[in-house]
N, C-alpha and C positions, 0 to 999 in steps of 0.2 A: 051707747057707751057713756060711762061716767065722766063728765067734763073735768072733774078734779083729778082724775088719774092721768098722769103723764105717760104717753106711749111713744115708742121709738120704732122706726122702720129702717132696716138695712136693705137697700136695693142694689143688687148686682146687675151690671149692664154688659152683655155680650162677652162674658168670660167663658168663651167657647174655643174649641181647638182651632177653628179656622181664623180666629183673631189672635190668640195668645199661646197656641201650642208651643212648648219648648222646642227649639230647633238646634240641631248640631251645627257647628261652625261650617260655613259654606253650603249648608243644606238649602235647597231651593224653597222659596216661599210657597205655601199651599195656594195662595191667591193674593190679589193686590191689596186686600184689606188687612192682612196680617201685620201686626205692629213691628215685626222684625225680631231678629235673634236677641239683640241687646235689651230691648224693652220687655220682651217676654221673659228674659232672664231676670230683669229687675223686679217684675211682678211675681214670678213663680219661684225664683231661686234656682240654685244648682240642683237641689233635690226638691222637686215640686211638693212632695209630701210634707216638707218642713219649711217651705217658702212663705213669703209674706201673705199671699192670698189664702193658702191652706191654713196657716196659723190663725188668720182673722176669721175664717169661716168656722173652724173648730171652736174658737171662742164664742162666736155668734150663736152657734147651735146650743151652747150651754147656758144661754142667757134668757131662756123662756120664762123663768120665774121673775125676771126683772123687766117684763113688759117690752121685750124686743121682738118684733115680728120681722119676717124675712120675705122678700119678694125677689125672685130671679127673673129678670127680663132676658130673653134669648131671641136672637135672630132665628126665624123658622120659615124657610122659603119653600114654596111649591112652584117649580118651574112651569107647570101647566096652568097656573092661575093667571088670567089676563091682567089682573090688577097689579101683579108683581113683575110682569115681564119687562117693563121699562126700567124698574129698579135693578133687576139682574143684568139687563143690557148695559146699564151705565157702570155698575160696579163689578160685573162679572159674577159667575156662579159662586156662591158661598153659603154655608150653613143650610144646605138642602136638608129638609126634614128627614129625620130618621137615618142620618148618615153620621159617620165618625166626626166629621168636621163640625157638625151641629151639637155634638156632645159637650157638656160642661168640662172645663179644664181643671176642675177640683172635684173632690168626692162630695156628692150631695147626700146629706143625712136624711134618708127616707123615713126615719122615725119621727123627724121633726116636721111639723105642718107648715112648711114653706110653700108659698104660692108661686106658680110659674106662669109667666106671661109670654105668649108667643107673638112676636112682633115681625111684621113683614115689610116695614118701611122705615123712614127716618123718624116719623112721629110715633111714639110708643102708645099714644092714646087713640090712634086711628085703627079701627077694626081689631081692637084688643079688649080684654077685660080689666085693664089696669085701673081705669076710672072707677069701676064697680068695686074693686078691692080698696081703693083709697077714700071713697065717699064716706064710710063710717067714721073716718078721722077728721072730716071737715069741721072747722071751727073748734077743734080740740087743741089741747096743749101737746103738739106732736112734733117730734124731731125726725128728720129723714137724713140718712147718710148714704151717699152714692159712691160706688167703687166700680171700676171696670174700664172699658175702652169705647170709643176714642174720646179723649178729653175735649177736643175742639168740635166734635160732632155729636154723637149720641149722648154723652154726658152733659154737654152744654145745652143741647136741645131739651133734654129731660128736665134739667134745672130750670130752664125758662118756662116750660109748661107747668111745672109744679109751682113756681112762683106766681104765675098768672091765674092758675086755677085754684090754688090753695094758699092764699097770701098770708094766712096765720101760721103756717108751718115754718119751722126753722130747718134750713137745709145746709148740709155740710158735705164737703168733698175732701178726701185724703189724698194728697199728692203722691204718697208712697204706694197707693193702691189703685192709681189711675195711670193711663199711658196713651200715647199716640205713636205713630211711626216717626214723627218729628218731635224731638225734645223741645225745640223752640216754640212750636205750635202748642205743645202741652202746657208750657209755662205761661204763654200768652193767653190761652183759654182760661187758666186758673185766675189770672189777674183780672180778666174781663168779668168772669162770674162773680168775683168778689166786689168789684167796683160798680158793676151795672145791676146785678141781681141781688146783691147783699148776701151771697153765699159765704158761709164760714169755710175757710181753707185751713186745714190742719196738715202739718208736715211730718207729724209723727203718728204712728199707729196707736200708741198709747193715748194720746190726746183725743184722737178720733173715737176710740172705744169708750173713753170716759164721757165724751159728749153724748154718745148714744144711750148709755145706761145710767147717766146722771149719778155716777158713783166714782169719786176720785180715787178710790182704792181698788178699782177693777181693771187690772192690766190685761193686755193680750198675753195669753199663755205662751211661754217659750219652753219647748221640750228640752230638758237637761239630760246629760249623760246618765245612764242607769245606775252607775256606781258613784258614790259621793267623792271618792278619791280619784276620779278620772275627769279631766286630766290632772296630773300633779301640777300645782302652781307654786312657783318659787318667786319671792319678792326680794329685790335687792335695794336696800336702804329705803324701804317704803313702810310707813306705818300701816297697821292692819286696816284693810278695807272692810266696809260693812257687808252684810249678807247679800243685799241687792246687787252691789257692785261685783261681788264674788260670783254670783249666779250669772251675771252678764258676761263675765270673763269666761266662765265655764261654757256657756252657750256658744260664744263666738269662736272658741277653740275646741268645740265638741269632737272634732275629728283628730284630736291630738292626744298623745300620751303624756306630754310634758310641755309646760310653758314657763319661760323665764322672763320676768317683767322687771324693767328698770325705769324709775320715774324720770321724766324729762322736764326741764324747766320750761316756762313759757305758757303754762295753763292759765286761762283767764276765767273770771266769773265762777270760780269754784270748780272748774273742770279738772279732772285727773287725766294726765297725758303720760303714756308709757311707751317705751320701746319694747317690742316683744319678739323673742326668739323661741320658736316652737319646734317640736319633733312630732311627726305624725304617728299613727298607731302601728305603722310598719317599721318605725325606727329611722325614717328619713328626715333630715333637717329641712324645714320649710323656709321659704323666703321670709326675711324679717318683715315685721309689720309695725305700725304705730297704732296704738289703741287710745281712744279718747272717750271719756265718760263724763257726763254732765246732766244738767236738767233736760228732760226730754224735749221741751219746746225749743230750747236753744240748739240742741244737737240736731233736731229735725230741720231747723232753719239752715244750719251749716251744711247738712246733707243736700238740701235742695239748691243752696247757693253754689255748691261745688258742682252739682249735676248740670247747672246752667252753663258752666264754662268747660266742662270735662272734655267735650269734643273739640273745643277750640284749642285747648292745650295739647291734645293728642298724646303721643308717647312721652312727652315731657312732663305729663301730669301724673299725680298719684291716682290710684284707683280705689274706690270703696269696694272692698271684697265682701263685706257683710255689715249688717247693722241690726240693732234690736232695741226694744223698749221694755221696761219693767219697773213698776211701782214709781212712776214719775221720773225715772232716770232713763237716759238714752245712751247708747254706745255706738261708736263708729270704728270700724276696723279698716285702716288704710294700708294699702300696699304701694310703695313708692317705686317709680320707674327706675331710679338710680340705686335702689337698695339691693345690692348683691351681697357678696361676702364683705365688701368694704363698707365704710361708714359714709353717710351723706353729710355734706356740709350745709349748714343753714346760712341764710344771708346775714343773720346777726353775728355768727362766728367770722364770716368773711369781712364784715364791716369792722369788727373789733381787731382784726389782724393788721390794721393800719396800711391797707393797700391803697394805691393811688385813687384819687377822685375820678380819673379817666377810666380806670378799670371798673369802678363802681358804676359809673354812668353807662358803661357798655352792658353791664348786667341788667340795669334798669331798662335800657333801650330794648334789649332782647325780650324781656318779659312783657313790657307794656306796649311796645310798638309791633314787634315781629309776631309775638304769640297771642297777646290779648287784642292787639289792634286798636 
């Protein structure tokens, strides 16, 4: 391999049905290693064909000319193999070879020469061909991106092995494309990989894809509605948005026939903040949302910061119903718990209404003591 040619490798880890298969609400887990309904939804989306993992893989398969190679690592277990029996005894039966549970949770492009590694334990280099696939890249200018599950186990173990075996390689993990059953363990593992192993942690898919292809103008593709006039977008007292922002709005409201946007005050760092009222394709009025658009790095950090406290706040918190990156811009679509037909009050408005300090202190105590602890 030419040492002057920069190569990149996208490695997927355990993105299989037994780990991340989308589950219906209250549906039983297929096994104890599944990341759970919420985290599977975060990775695969409401519609797995258009979710974060599928979008990223479709983009990756199109990058062959930009020196991006792909390796899929999958759990692949034979219950009759004595070497694997202890592993299966500890973790339970999962990803048994040639079963539906061992199938990938995304469409594998068979036209693309992606390599598949069958792993039977916690270390992906033991009894596998992974090292053989990676040796040609040794001492080269190589970037490796990791996505999949579990963040604190297979992803972290693989990052450690790569760092010790191939110290010259740059390693990156995207928080939006990795998951664990525990959100706190997920973020703790990301922090440790960054501080101990020197792994690059990206919080937006756009930044992660740009790292891999070394091309700042290479966004992850987002599928837009087939008709340019769908949905109809109406702006109230808003100066014209640029094409990237318009495409992000169309994508996040792709299931709608109409969206009405009104600019809200309080956007920082050049962010655009809108209240959004939308009507779906069947003519039903949807729950109001708040839409935020800004630099993809800052939007990615805001998303992960919110995800860290989302479960702490419970039903009192807003929910991120969707997000997207495009051309260095990111967008978050928030659905607030209190957003029904009425309007929500901000703390700024309450404070400006000259209520008593006692009342203000009661609000602060509720937020910072009872909810955030």
